[in-house]
PDB file of N, CA, C and O in Angstrom:
ATOM      1  N   MET A   1     -60.228-228.184 -62.548  1.00  0.00           N
ATOM      2  CA  MET A   1     -61.919-227.905 -63.159  1.00  0.00           C
ATOM      3  C   MET A   1     -62.473-227.256 -62.665  1.00  0.00           C
ATOM      4  O   MET A   1     -62.449-227.397 -61.442  1.00  0.00           O
ATOM      5  N   GLN A   2     -63.148-226.374 -63.101  1.00  0.00           N
ATOM      6  CA  GLN A   2     -63.910-225.213 -63.130  1.00  0.00           C
ATOM      7  C   GLN A   2     -65.204-225.296 -63.439  1.00  0.00           C
ATOM      8  O   GLN A   2     -65.512-225.564 -64.600  1.00  0.00           O
ATOM      9  N   SER A   3     -66.297-225.060 -62.355  1.00  0.00           N
ATOM     10  CA  SER A   3     -67.997-225.287 -63.344  1.00  0.00           C
ATOM     11  C   SER A   3     -68.629-224.471 -62.354  1.00  0.00           C
ATOM     12  O   SER A   3     -68.336-223.390 -61.842  1.00  0.00           O
ATOM     13  N   GLY A   4     -69.736-225.416 -62.202  1.00  0.00           N
ATOM     14  CA  GLY A   4     -70.963-224.078 -61.003  1.00  0.00           C
ATOM     15  C   GLY A   4     -71.462-223.114 -61.454  1.00  0.00           C
ATOM     16  O   GLY A   4     -70.692-222.182 -61.221  1.00  0.00           O
ATOM     17  N   GLY A   5     -72.486-222.705 -62.080  1.00  0.00           N
ATOM     18  CA  GLY A   5     -73.422-221.867 -61.749  1.00  0.00           C
ATOM     19  C   GLY A   5     -73.086-220.835 -61.914  1.00  0.00           C
ATOM     20  O   GLY A   5     -72.566-220.553 -62.994  1.00  0.00           O
ATOM     21  N   ASP A   6     -73.268-219.756 -60.801  1.00  0.00           N
ATOM     22  CA  ASP A   6     -72.651-218.853 -60.703  1.00  0.00           C
ATOM     23  C   ASP A   6     -71.751-218.392 -59.903  1.00  0.00           C
ATOM     24  O   ASP A   6     -71.726-217.227 -59.505  1.00  0.00           O
ATOM     25  N   GLY A   7     -70.687-219.545 -59.512  1.00  0.00           N
ATOM     26  CA  GLY A   7     -69.719-219.507 -58.874  1.00  0.00           C
ATOM     27  C   GLY A   7     -68.553-220.436 -59.254  1.00  0.00           C
ATOM     28  O   GLY A   7     -68.511-221.664 -59.186  1.00  0.00           O
ATOM     29  N   ALA A   8     -67.611-219.558 -59.674  1.00  0.00           N
ATOM     30  CA  ALA A   8     -66.551-220.700 -60.240  1.00  0.00           C
ATOM     31  C   ALA A   8     -65.601-220.934 -59.246  1.00  0.00           C
ATOM     32  O   ALA A   8     -65.042-220.095 -58.539  1.00  0.00           O
ATOM     33  N   ALA A   9     -65.450-222.291 -59.253  1.00  0.00           N
ATOM     34  CA  ALA A   9     -64.521-222.824 -58.358  1.00  0.00           C
ATOM     35  C   ALA A   9     -63.711-223.590 -58.758  1.00  0.00           C
ATOM     36  O   ALA A   9     -63.878-224.056 -59.885  1.00  0.00           O
ATOM     37  N   THR A  10     -62.283-224.076 -57.783  1.00  0.00           N
ATOM     38  CA  THR A  10     -61.461-225.122 -58.933  1.00  0.00           C
ATOM     39  C   THR A  10     -61.734-226.121 -57.601  1.00  0.00           C
ATOM     40  O   THR A  10     -61.663-225.897 -56.393  1.00  0.00           O
ATOM     41  N   VAL A  11     -62.077-227.319 -58.371  1.00  0.00           N
ATOM     42  CA  VAL A  11     -62.031-229.038 -57.682  1.00  0.00           C
ATOM     43  C   VAL A  11     -60.652-228.930 -56.914  1.00  0.00           C
ATOM     44  O   VAL A  11     -59.958-228.069 -57.454  1.00  0.00           O
ATOM     45  N   LEU A  12     -60.181-229.375 -56.098  1.00  0.00           N
ATOM     46  CA  LEU A  12     -58.868-229.713 -56.145  1.00  0.00           C
ATOM     47  C   LEU A  12     -58.643-231.448 -55.973  1.00  0.00           C
ATOM     48  O   LEU A  12     -57.715-232.231 -56.175  1.00  0.00           O
ATOM     49  N   ILE A  13     -60.152-231.547 -55.446  1.00  0.00           N
ATOM     50  CA  ILE A  13     -60.079-233.174 -55.353  1.00  0.00           C
ATOM     51  C   ILE A  13     -61.034-234.146 -55.173  1.00  0.00           C
ATOM     52  O   ILE A  13     -62.124-233.869 -54.673  1.00  0.00           O
ATOM     53  N   GLY A  14     -60.931-234.537 -55.297  1.00  0.00           N
ATOM     54  CA  GLY A  14     -62.793-235.299 -55.214  1.00  0.00           C
ATOM     55  C   GLY A  14     -62.887-236.807 -54.907  1.00  0.00           C
ATOM     56  O   GLY A  14     -61.916-237.377 -54.409  1.00  0.00           O
ATOM     57  N   SER A  15     -63.962-237.433 -55.173  1.00  0.00           N
ATOM     58  CA  SER A  15     -64.091-238.803 -54.843  1.00  0.00           C
ATOM     59  C   SER A  15     -65.681-239.272 -54.507  1.00  0.00           C
ATOM     60  O   SER A  15     -66.290-238.518 -53.747  1.00  0.00           O
ATOM     61  N   ALA A  16     -66.146-240.043 -54.837  1.00  0.00           N
ATOM     62  CA  ALA A  16     -67.111-241.502 -54.396  1.00  0.00           C
ATOM     63  C   ALA A  16     -67.027-241.511 -53.026  1.00  0.00           C
ATOM     64  O   ALA A  16     -65.931-241.159 -52.590  1.00  0.00           O
ATOM     65  N   LEU A  17     -68.079-241.888 -52.015  1.00  0.00           N
ATOM     66  CA  LEU A  17     -67.507-242.452 -50.382  1.00  0.00           C
ATOM     67  C   LEU A  17     -68.299-243.486 -50.679  1.00  0.00           C
ATOM     68  O   LEU A  17     -69.386-243.493 -51.256  1.00  0.00           O
ATOM     69  N   LEU A  18     -67.509-244.570 -50.129  1.00  0.00           N
ATOM     70  CA  LEU A  18     -68.436-245.749 -50.199  1.00  0.00           C
ATOM     71  C   LEU A  18     -68.759-246.339 -49.095  1.00  0.00           C
ATOM     72  O   LEU A  18     -67.810-246.155 -48.332  1.00  0.00           O
ATOM     73  N   ASP A  19     -69.885-247.188 -48.370  1.00  0.00           N
ATOM     74  CA  ASP A  19     -69.997-247.785 -47.101  1.00  0.00           C
ATOM     75  C   ASP A  19     -69.050-249.206 -47.150  1.00  0.00           C
ATOM     76  O   ASP A  19     -68.340-249.644 -48.055  1.00  0.00           O
ATOM     77  N   GLU A  20     -69.341-249.729 -45.808  1.00  0.00           N
ATOM     78  CA  GLU A  20     -68.294-251.112 -45.875  1.00  0.00           C
ATOM     79  C   GLU A  20     -68.662-251.833 -46.775  1.00  0.00           C
ATOM     80  O   GLU A  20     -67.844-252.540 -47.364  1.00  0.00           O
ATOM     81  N   ASN A  21     -69.806-251.830 -47.058  1.00  0.00           N
ATOM     82  CA  ASN A  21     -69.596-253.110 -48.204  1.00  0.00           C
ATOM     83  C   ASN A  21     -69.623-252.540 -49.678  1.00  0.00           C
ATOM     84  O   ASN A  21     -70.556-252.903 -50.394  1.00  0.00           O
ATOM     85  N   GLY A  22     -68.867-251.852 -50.084  1.00  0.00           N
ATOM     86  CA  GLY A  22     -68.206-251.103 -51.479  1.00  0.00           C
ATOM     87  C   GLY A  22     -69.353-249.872 -51.942  1.00  0.00           C
ATOM     88  O   GLY A  22     -68.913-248.914 -52.579  1.00  0.00           O
ATOM     89  N   ALA A  23     -70.962-249.933 -51.573  1.00  0.00           N
ATOM     90  CA  ALA A  23     -72.043-249.445 -52.005  1.00  0.00           C
ATOM     91  C   ALA A  23     -71.361-248.076 -52.047  1.00  0.00           C
ATOM     92  O   ALA A  23     -70.327-247.841 -51.421  1.00  0.00           O
ATOM     93  N   SER A  24     -72.199-246.898 -53.066  1.00  0.00           N
ATOM     94  CA  SER A  24     -72.094-245.964 -53.073  1.00  0.00           C
ATOM     95  C   SER A  24     -72.684-245.074 -52.134  1.00  0.00           C
ATOM     96  O   SER A  24     -73.900-245.176 -52.297  1.00  0.00           O
ATOM     97  N   ILE A  25     -72.430-244.221 -51.200  1.00  0.00           N
ATOM     98  CA  ILE A  25     -73.256-243.004 -50.286  1.00  0.00           C
ATOM     99  C   ILE A  25     -73.015-242.320 -50.326  1.00  0.00           C
ATOM    100  O   ILE A  25     -72.989-241.707 -49.259  1.00  0.00           O
ATOM    101  N   GLY A  26     -72.529-241.563 -51.648  1.00  0.00           N
ATOM    102  CA  GLY A  26     -72.231-240.009 -51.751  1.00  0.00           C
ATOM    103  C   GLY A  26     -70.962-239.489 -52.500  1.00  0.00           C
ATOM    104  O   GLY A  26     -70.270-240.240 -53.187  1.00  0.00           O
ATOM    105  N   ASN A  27     -70.732-238.337 -52.350  1.00  0.00           N
ATOM    106  CA  ASN A  27     -69.111-238.353 -52.754  1.00  0.00           C
ATOM    107  C   ASN A  27     -68.607-236.483 -51.965  1.00  0.00           C
ATOM    108  O   ASN A  27     -69.343-235.530 -51.708  1.00  0.00           O
ATOM    109  N   PHE A  28     -67.423-236.608 -51.840  1.00  0.00           N
ATOM    110  CA  PHE A  28     -66.703-235.571 -51.519  1.00  0.00           C
ATOM    111  C   PHE A  28     -66.058-234.842 -52.442  1.00  0.00           C
ATOM    112  O   PHE A  28     -65.825-235.200 -53.596  1.00  0.00           O
ATOM    113  N   GLY A  29     -65.737-233.708 -51.886  1.00  0.00           N
ATOM    114  CA  GLY A  29     -65.237-232.948 -52.949  1.00  0.00           C
ATOM    115  C   GLY A  29     -64.232-231.589 -51.774  1.00  0.00           C
ATOM    116  O   GLY A  29     -64.800-231.051 -50.824  1.00  0.00           O
ATOM    117  N   ILE A  30     -62.255-231.188 -52.269  1.00  0.00           N
ATOM    118  CA  ILE A  30     -62.398-230.190 -51.634  1.00  0.00           C
ATOM    119  C   ILE A  30     -62.232-228.726 -52.943  1.00  0.00           C
ATOM    120  O   ILE A  30     -61.618-228.677 -54.009  1.00  0.00           O
ATOM    121  N   LEU A  31     -62.611-228.276 -52.625  1.00  0.00           N
ATOM    122  CA  LEU A  31     -63.087-226.814 -53.844  1.00  0.00           C
ATOM    123  C   LEU A  31     -61.876-226.032 -53.332  1.00  0.00           C
ATOM    124  O   LEU A  31     -61.171-226.170 -52.332  1.00  0.00           O
ATOM    125  N   GLU A  32     -61.870-225.297 -54.193  1.00  0.00           N
ATOM    126  CA  GLU A  32     -61.297-224.074 -53.621  1.00  0.00           C
ATOM    127  C   GLU A  32     -61.739-222.941 -54.251  1.00  0.00           C
ATOM    128  O   GLU A  32     -61.758-222.902 -55.481  1.00  0.00           O
ATOM    129  N   ALA A  33     -62.104-221.995 -53.571  1.00  0.00           N
ATOM    130  CA  ALA A  33     -63.049-220.833 -53.934  1.00  0.00           C
ATOM    131  C   ALA A  33     -62.593-219.389 -52.813  1.00  0.00           C
ATOM    132  O   ALA A  33     -61.885-219.338 -51.807  1.00  0.00           O
ATOM    133  N   ALA A  34     -63.465-218.234 -53.641  1.00  0.00           N
ATOM    134  CA  ALA A  34     -63.007-216.705 -52.735  1.00  0.00           C
ATOM    135  C   ALA A  34     -63.480-216.903 -51.710  1.00  0.00           C
ATOM    136  O   ALA A  34     -62.762-217.010 -50.716  1.00  0.00           O
ATOM    137  N   ASP A  35     -64.756-217.006 -51.644  1.00  0.00           N
ATOM    138  CA  ASP A  35     -65.684-217.296 -50.538  1.00  0.00           C
ATOM    139  C   ASP A  35     -66.713-218.314 -49.875  1.00  0.00           C
ATOM    140  O   ASP A  35     -66.995-219.045 -50.824  1.00  0.00           O
ATOM    141  N   PRO A  36     -67.290-218.678 -48.989  1.00  0.00           N
ATOM    142  CA  PRO A  36     -68.369-219.368 -48.911  1.00  0.00           C
ATOM    143  C   PRO A  36     -69.499-219.606 -49.370  1.00  0.00           C
ATOM    144  O   PRO A  36     -70.129-220.653 -49.220  1.00  0.00           O
ATOM    145  N   ALA A  37     -70.018-218.112 -50.294  1.00  0.00           N
ATOM    146  CA  ALA A  37     -71.013-218.184 -50.982  1.00  0.00           C
ATOM    147  C   ALA A  37     -70.746-218.262 -52.614  1.00  0.00           C
ATOM    148  O   ALA A  37     -71.728-218.455 -53.331  1.00  0.00           O
ATOM    149  N   GLN A  38     -69.512-218.124 -53.181  1.00  0.00           N
ATOM    150  CA  GLN A  38     -68.870-219.124 -53.811  1.00  0.00           C
ATOM    151  C   GLN A  38     -69.034-220.407 -54.486  1.00  0.00           C
ATOM    152  O   GLN A  38     -69.372-220.826 -55.593  1.00  0.00           O
ATOM    153  N   ALA A  39     -68.440-221.107 -52.725  1.00  0.00           N
ATOM    154  CA  ALA A  39     -68.306-221.936 -52.954  1.00  0.00           C
ATOM    155  C   ALA A  39     -69.226-223.256 -53.420  1.00  0.00           C
ATOM    156  O   ALA A  39     -69.134-224.265 -54.119  1.00  0.00           O
ATOM    157  N   ARG A  40     -70.739-222.143 -52.040  1.00  0.00           N
ATOM    158  CA  ARG A  40     -71.963-223.095 -52.493  1.00  0.00           C
ATOM    159  C   ARG A  40     -73.043-222.524 -53.327  1.00  0.00           C
ATOM    160  O   ARG A  40     -74.266-222.594 -53.210  1.00  0.00           O
ATOM    161  N   ALA A  41     -72.201-221.874 -54.295  1.00  0.00           N
ATOM    162  CA  ALA A  41     -72.988-221.562 -55.587  1.00  0.00           C
ATOM    163  C   ALA A  41     -72.620-222.706 -56.678  1.00  0.00           C
ATOM    164  O   ALA A  41     -73.523-223.073 -57.431  1.00  0.00           O
ATOM    165  N   PHE A  42     -71.184-223.349 -56.807  1.00  0.00           N
ATOM    166  CA  PHE A  42     -70.306-224.155 -57.360  1.00  0.00           C
ATOM    167  C   PHE A  42     -71.025-225.178 -56.725  1.00  0.00           C
ATOM    168  O   PHE A  42     -71.115-226.142 -57.486  1.00  0.00           O
ATOM    169  N   ALA A  43     -71.583-225.371 -55.629  1.00  0.00           N
ATOM    170  CA  ALA A  43     -72.171-226.832 -55.555  1.00  0.00           C
ATOM    171  C   ALA A  43     -73.347-227.047 -55.505  1.00  0.00           C
ATOM    172  O   ALA A  43     -73.782-228.047 -54.934  1.00  0.00           O
ATOM    173  N   GLU A  44     -74.047-226.242 -56.034  1.00  0.00           N
ATOM    174  CA  GLU A  44     -75.889-225.892 -56.304  1.00  0.00           C
ATOM    175  C   GLU A  44     -75.657-226.051 -57.636  1.00  0.00           C
ATOM    176  O   GLU A  44     -76.324-226.742 -58.406  1.00  0.00           O
ATOM    177  N   GLY A  45     -74.481-225.251 -57.948  1.00  0.00           N
ATOM    178  CA  GLY A  45     -74.762-225.611 -59.943  1.00  0.00           C
ATOM    179  C   GLY A  45     -74.172-226.501 -60.017  1.00  0.00           C
ATOM    180  O   GLY A  45     -73.409-226.243 -60.949  1.00  0.00           O
ATOM    181  N   ASP A  46     -73.765-228.254 -59.393  1.00  0.00           N
ATOM    182  CA  ASP A  46     -73.682-229.740 -59.901  1.00  0.00           C
ATOM    183  C   ASP A  46     -74.928-229.903 -60.638  1.00  0.00           C
ATOM    184  O   ASP A  46     -76.096-229.871 -60.251  1.00  0.00           O
ATOM    185  N   PRO A  47     -74.429-230.081 -61.755  1.00  0.00           N
ATOM    186  CA  PRO A  47     -75.408-230.967 -62.543  1.00  0.00           C
ATOM    187  C   PRO A  47     -76.399-231.780 -62.166  1.00  0.00           C
ATOM    188  O   PRO A  47     -77.595-231.693 -62.447  1.00  0.00           O
ATOM    189  N   PHE A  48     -75.455-233.130 -61.064  1.00  0.00           N
ATOM    190  CA  PHE A  48     -76.648-233.974 -60.147  1.00  0.00           C
ATOM    191  C   PHE A  48     -77.027-233.208 -59.262  1.00  0.00           C
ATOM    192  O   PHE A  48     -78.064-233.798 -58.959  1.00  0.00           O
ATOM    193  N   ASN A  49     -76.978-232.025 -58.365  1.00  0.00           N
ATOM    194  CA  ASN A  49     -77.812-231.387 -58.010  1.00  0.00           C
ATOM    195  C   ASN A  49     -78.505-230.861 -58.395  1.00  0.00           C
ATOM    196  O   ASN A  49     -79.495-230.939 -57.666  1.00  0.00           O
ATOM    197  N   ARG A  50     -78.790-229.854 -59.771  1.00  0.00           N
ATOM    198  CA  ARG A  50     -79.852-229.503 -60.752  1.00  0.00           C
ATOM    199  C   ARG A  50     -80.777-230.566 -61.447  1.00  0.00           C
ATOM    200  O   ARG A  50     -81.747-230.243 -62.133  1.00  0.00           O
ATOM    201  N   ALA A  51     -80.486-231.540 -61.267  1.00  0.00           N
ATOM    202  CA  ALA A  51     -81.119-232.848 -61.804  1.00  0.00           C
ATOM    203  C   ALA A  51     -82.134-233.318 -60.834  1.00  0.00           C
ATOM    204  O   ALA A  51     -83.254-233.713 -61.160  1.00  0.00           O
ATOM    205  N   GLY A  52     -81.593-233.240 -59.390  1.00  0.00           N
ATOM    206  CA  GLY A  52     -81.867-233.677 -57.944  1.00  0.00           C
ATOM    207  C   GLY A  52     -81.948-234.715 -57.516  1.00  0.00           C
ATOM    208  O   GLY A  52     -82.792-235.109 -56.711  1.00  0.00           O
ATOM    209  N   ILE A  53     -81.095-235.302 -57.984  1.00  0.00           N
ATOM    210  CA  ILE A  53     -80.206-236.657 -57.557  1.00  0.00           C
ATOM    211  C   ILE A  53     -79.719-235.890 -55.447  1.00  0.00           C
ATOM    212  O   ILE A  53     -80.006-236.083 -54.265  1.00  0.00           O
ATOM    213  N   VAL A  54     -79.073-235.246 -56.121  1.00  0.00           N
ATOM    214  CA  VAL A  54     -78.320-234.974 -54.581  1.00  0.00           C
ATOM    215  C   VAL A  54     -78.936-234.852 -53.659  1.00  0.00           C
ATOM    216  O   VAL A  54     -79.626-233.835 -53.740  1.00  0.00           O
ATOM    217  N   ALA A  55     -79.097-235.508 -52.548  1.00  0.00           N
ATOM    218  CA  ALA A  55     -79.894-235.059 -51.316  1.00  0.00           C
ATOM    219  C   ALA A  55     -79.415-234.810 -50.577  1.00  0.00           C
ATOM    220  O   ALA A  55     -79.960-235.100 -49.512  1.00  0.00           O
ATOM    221  N   SER A  56     -78.339-234.246 -50.508  1.00  0.00           N
ATOM    222  CA  SER A  56     -78.080-232.740 -49.017  1.00  0.00           C
ATOM    223  C   SER A  56     -76.462-231.990 -49.625  1.00  0.00           C
ATOM    224  O   SER A  56     -75.851-232.806 -50.316  1.00  0.00           O
ATOM    225  N   ILE A  57     -75.923-230.989 -49.513  1.00  0.00           N
ATOM    226  CA  ILE A  57     -74.621-230.370 -49.470  1.00  0.00           C
ATOM    227  C   ILE A  57     -74.739-229.663 -48.046  1.00  0.00           C
ATOM    228  O   ILE A  57     -75.471-228.853 -47.478  1.00  0.00           O
ATOM    229  N   GLU A  58     -73.533-230.477 -47.775  1.00  0.00           N
ATOM    230  CA  GLU A  58     -72.311-229.383 -46.784  1.00  0.00           C
ATOM    231  C   GLU A  58     -71.095-228.947 -46.990  1.00  0.00           C
ATOM    232  O   GLU A  58     -70.136-229.554 -47.467  1.00  0.00           O
ATOM    233  N   LEU A  59     -71.172-227.862 -46.609  1.00  0.00           N
ATOM    234  CA  LEU A  59     -69.365-227.516 -46.886  1.00  0.00           C
ATOM    235  C   LEU A  59     -69.292-226.654 -45.501  1.00  0.00           C
ATOM    236  O   LEU A  59     -70.049-225.935 -44.850  1.00  0.00           O
ATOM    237  N   THR A  60     -67.369-227.341 -45.385  1.00  0.00           N
ATOM    238  CA  THR A  60     -67.344-227.658 -44.369  1.00  0.00           C
ATOM    239  C   THR A  60     -65.727-226.683 -44.327  1.00  0.00           C
ATOM    240  O   THR A  60     -64.726-227.321 -44.655  1.00  0.00           O
ATOM    241  N   PRO A  61     -65.548-225.241 -43.943  1.00  0.00           N
ATOM    242  CA  PRO A  61     -64.262-224.949 -43.948  1.00  0.00           C
ATOM    243  C   PRO A  61     -63.007-225.115 -43.686  1.00  0.00           C
ATOM    244  O   PRO A  61     -62.710-225.237 -42.498  1.00  0.00           O
ATOM    245  N   LEU A  62     -62.010-225.162 -44.633  1.00  0.00           N
ATOM    246  CA  LEU A  62     -60.844-226.217 -44.020  1.00  0.00           C
ATOM    247  C   LEU A  62     -60.140-224.673 -43.433  1.00  0.00           C
ATOM    248  O   LEU A  62     -60.719-223.586 -43.432  1.00  0.00           O
ATOM    249  N   PRO A  63     -58.953-224.913 -43.027  1.00  0.00           N
ATOM    250  CA  PRO A  63     -58.203-223.480 -41.987  1.00  0.00           C
ATOM    251  C   PRO A  63     -57.227-222.942 -42.949  1.00  0.00           C
ATOM    252  O   PRO A  63     -57.064-223.354 -44.098  1.00  0.00           O
ATOM    253  N   GLU A  64     -56.935-222.500 -42.683  1.00  0.00           N
ATOM    254  CA  GLU A  64     -56.189-221.831 -43.611  1.00  0.00           C
ATOM    255  C   GLU A  64     -54.309-221.845 -43.600  1.00  0.00           C
ATOM    256  O   GLU A  64     -53.538-221.102 -44.207  1.00  0.00           O
ATOM    257  N   THR A  65     -54.050-222.868 -42.765  1.00  0.00           N
ATOM    258  CA  THR A  65     -53.068-223.792 -42.621  1.00  0.00           C
ATOM    259  C   THR A  65     -53.263-224.818 -44.012  1.00  0.00           C
ATOM    260  O   THR A  65     -52.319-224.939 -44.793  1.00  0.00           O
ATOM    261  N   PHE A  66     -54.338-225.411 -44.203  1.00  0.00           N
ATOM    262  CA  PHE A  66     -54.083-226.465 -45.470  1.00  0.00           C
ATOM    263  C   PHE A  66     -53.723-226.203 -46.203  1.00  0.00           C
ATOM    264  O   PHE A  66     -53.995-225.041 -46.501  1.00  0.00           O
ATOM    265  N   GLN A  67     -52.959-226.843 -47.009  1.00  0.00           N
ATOM    266  CA  GLN A  67     -51.436-226.953 -48.055  1.00  0.00           C
ATOM    267  C   GLN A  67     -52.362-226.802 -49.617  1.00  0.00           C
ATOM    268  O   GLN A  67     -51.443-226.705 -50.431  1.00  0.00           O
ATOM    269  N   ALA A  68     -52.895-226.775 -49.939  1.00  0.00           N
ATOM    270  CA  ALA A  68     -53.748-227.334 -51.299  1.00  0.00           C
ATOM    271  C   ALA A  68     -52.803-226.830 -52.139  1.00  0.00           C
ATOM    272  O   ALA A  68     -53.011-225.671 -52.498  1.00  0.00           O
ATOM    273  N   HIS A  69     -51.688-227.438 -52.614  1.00  0.00           N
ATOM    274  CA  HIS A  69     -50.359-227.213 -52.989  1.00  0.00           C
ATOM    275  C   HIS A  69     -49.777-228.588 -53.520  1.00  0.00           C
ATOM    276  O   HIS A  69     -49.282-229.016 -54.562  1.00  0.00           O
ATOM    277  N   ARG A  70     -50.153-229.136 -52.036  1.00  0.00           N
ATOM    278  CA  ARG A  70     -49.347-230.500 -51.931  1.00  0.00           C
ATOM    279  C   ARG A  70     -50.421-231.908 -52.048  1.00  0.00           C
ATOM    280  O   ARG A  70     -50.291-233.087 -51.719  1.00  0.00           O
ATOM    281  N   ILE A  71     -51.474-231.149 -52.664  1.00  0.00           N
ATOM    282  CA  ILE A  71     -52.430-232.202 -53.585  1.00  0.00           C
ATOM    283  C   ILE A  71     -52.059-232.457 -54.717  1.00  0.00           C
ATOM    284  O   ILE A  71     -52.248-231.745 -55.703  1.00  0.00           O
ATOM    285  N   ALA A  72     -51.224-233.998 -54.665  1.00  0.00           N
ATOM    286  CA  ALA A  72     -50.708-234.294 -56.211  1.00  0.00           C
ATOM    287  C   ALA A  72     -51.461-234.211 -57.434  1.00  0.00           C
ATOM    288  O   ALA A  72     -52.484-234.873 -57.612  1.00  0.00           O
ATOM    289  N   ASP A  73     -50.881-233.249 -58.459  1.00  0.00           N
ATOM    290  CA  ASP A  73     -51.725-232.588 -59.458  1.00  0.00           C
ATOM    291  C   ASP A  73     -51.807-234.678 -60.860  1.00  0.00           C
ATOM    292  O   ASP A  73     -50.750-235.235 -61.155  1.00  0.00           O
ATOM    293  N   PRO A  74     -52.787-235.079 -61.201  1.00  0.00           N
ATOM    294  CA  PRO A  74     -53.017-236.556 -61.632  1.00  0.00           C
ATOM    295  C   PRO A  74     -52.337-235.770 -62.913  1.00  0.00           C
ATOM    296  O   PRO A  74     -52.077-236.882 -63.374  1.00  0.00           O
ATOM    297  N   MET A  75     -51.900-235.021 -63.743  1.00  0.00           N
ATOM    298  CA  MET A  75     -51.065-234.992 -64.836  1.00  0.00           C
ATOM    299  C   MET A  75     -49.484-235.354 -64.674  1.00  0.00           C
ATOM    300  O   MET A  75     -48.686-235.971 -65.379  1.00  0.00           O
ATOM    301  N   THR A  76     -49.405-234.706 -63.464  1.00  0.00           N
ATOM    302  CA  THR A  76     -47.806-235.036 -63.104  1.00  0.00           C
ATOM    303  C   THR A  76     -47.339-236.156 -62.259  1.00  0.00           C
ATOM    304  O   THR A  76     -46.402-236.213 -61.464  1.00  0.00           O
ATOM    305  N   LEU A  77     -48.579-237.398 -62.770  1.00  0.00           N
ATOM    306  CA  LEU A  77     -47.911-238.459 -61.814  1.00  0.00           C
ATOM    307  C   LEU A  77     -47.706-239.546 -63.010  1.00  0.00           C
ATOM    308  O   LEU A  77     -48.324-239.512 -64.075  1.00  0.00           O
ATOM    309  N   ARG A  78     -46.803-240.444 -62.675  1.00  0.00           N
ATOM    310  CA  ARG A  78     -46.215-241.282 -63.529  1.00  0.00           C
ATOM    311  C   ARG A  78     -46.254-242.317 -63.125  1.00  0.00           C
ATOM    312  O   ARG A  78     -45.607-242.547 -62.103  1.00  0.00           O
ATOM    313  N   ARG A  79     -46.952-243.282 -63.691  1.00  0.00           N
ATOM    314  CA  ARG A  79     -47.000-244.569 -63.302  1.00  0.00           C
ATOM    315  C   ARG A  79     -45.684-245.488 -63.760  1.00  0.00           C
ATOM    316  O   ARG A  79     -45.627-246.680 -63.456  1.00  0.00           O
TER     317      ARG A  79
END
């Protein structure tokens, strides 16, 4: 999926984050972007962020050795 303000990025995986009781406490995503500025622009362009629903955005780079290609494409998974 590509979206997000002035910074196009690709969402590799994302999910809600839950506390021990199953209540939503946020979300996370792994993005592929050309650089940190593009990733930040993508995150800040998120509709929930623009609507004021997001309390904070934290970006953490992954090492060059991260193997993004190993994340399964849901379109290729069989049940």
